[in-house]
Structure formats: structure tokens, C-alpha cells
C-alpha positions as CSV (number, residue, x, y, z in Angstrom):
1,M,11.5,-7.4,-6.4
2,N,9.0,-8.3,-9.5
3,V,7.0,-4.8,-11.0
4,R,4.1,-5.1,-13.6
5,C,3.3,-2.8,-15.9
6,P,-0.1,-0.9,-15.5
7,N,-0.3,-0.5,-19.1
8,C,0.7,-3.8,-21.0
9,K,0.4,-5.9,-17.7
10,N,3.9,-7.2,-18.6
11,S,6.1,-8.3,-15.1
12,F,9.6,-7.8,-14.8
13,S,11.8,-8.3,-12.2
14,L,14.3,-5.4,-10.7
15,S,17.8,-6.8,-9.3
16,R,19.1,-5.9,-5.9
17,D,22.4,-3.3,-7.5
18,Y,19.7,-1.3,-9.5
19,M,17.4,-1.0,-6.4
20,S,20.3,0.4,-4.4
21,T,21.2,2.6,-6.9
22,A,17.8,3.9,-7.5
23,V,17.2,4.5,-3.9
24,A,20.7,6.1,-3.1
25,E,19.9,8.6,-6.2
26,A,16.6,9.3,-5.2
27,K,17.2,10.1,-1.4
28,D,19.8,12.7,-3.0
29,K,17.3,14.4,-4.8
30,K,14.2,13.7,-2.3
31,Q,11.8,11.8,-4.5
32,K,9.2,9.2,-3.5
33,Y,8.9,7.4,-6.5
34,H,11.6,6.1,-9.2
35,A,10.4,6.2,-12.5
36,M,11.5,3.5,-14.9
37,S,10.3,2.6,-18.4
38,C,8.6,-0.8,-19.2
39,P,11.0,-3.4,-21.2
40,S,8.3,-4.3,-23.4
41,C,5.7,-1.4,-24.2
42,R,8.5,1.5,-22.7
43,K,5.6,3.3,-21.0
44,T,6.6,5.0,-17.6
45,V,6.4,2.7,-14.7
46,K,6.5,4.5,-11.1
47,V,7.8,2.4,-8.3
48,S,7.9,3.8,-4.7
49,I,11.0,3.7,-3.0
50,S,9.5,2.8,0.5
51,Q,8.6,-0.3,-1.4
52,M,12.2,-0.7,-2.9
53,Q,14.1,-0.3,0.7
54,R,11.7,-3.3,2.0
55,Y,13.1,-5.3,-0.6
56,L,17.4,-4.2,0.2
57,P,19.0,-5.7,2.5
58,R,19.6,-3.9,5.7
59,Q,22.8,-2.2,5.8
60,Q,25.5,-3.8,8.1
61,A,26.9,-0.4,9.7
62,S,23.1,0.4,11.1
63,G,23.4,-3.0,13.0
64,K,26.8,-2.5,14.1
65,E,26.2,0.9,15.7
66,Q,22.7,-0.6,17.5
67,Q,25.0,-3.5,19.0
68,S,27.7,-1.3,20.1
69,S,25.2,1.4,22.0
70,G,23.6,-1.4,23.9
71,D,26.9,-2.6,25.2
72,A,27.8,0.6,26.4
73,G,24.6,0.7,28.7
């Protein structure tokens, strides 16, 4: 996922591992945004958790539950 700093306009990318960790921590704390520092200017950049979730792959467990419930009926 690419993120652009609103201060210095530098663009940088977030890895899937980093996003999955950030989303898990935010869910535990019930946060809507993840705050991180820009690697160029060190200013705080807020990234929406819902936007991060869109870029993460879907969980395998939820897909298996949906398939098994469809077979039962």
C-alpha cells in the first residue's frame, strides 16, 4: 500500500506484514487510524484502518466457515 506524507509529499509503501500487525493492534485498542512517522520528514501520518484492511488479503478461516455453512443447507 502506498502512503503519501501530507507535509513533504514523499510517497512510501507499507508491507503486508506491517499492515496486518497495525490492524491487529488497532482492533485491540478500538482505533480508527494508525499513526506512523514519515521516513523522510518524521512528521506523523495518519492512515485509516479501514483503508489498510482493503489492501490485506482476506482471511482463509472466514472463507472456510462460509463454505461449510453453505453445504449444510
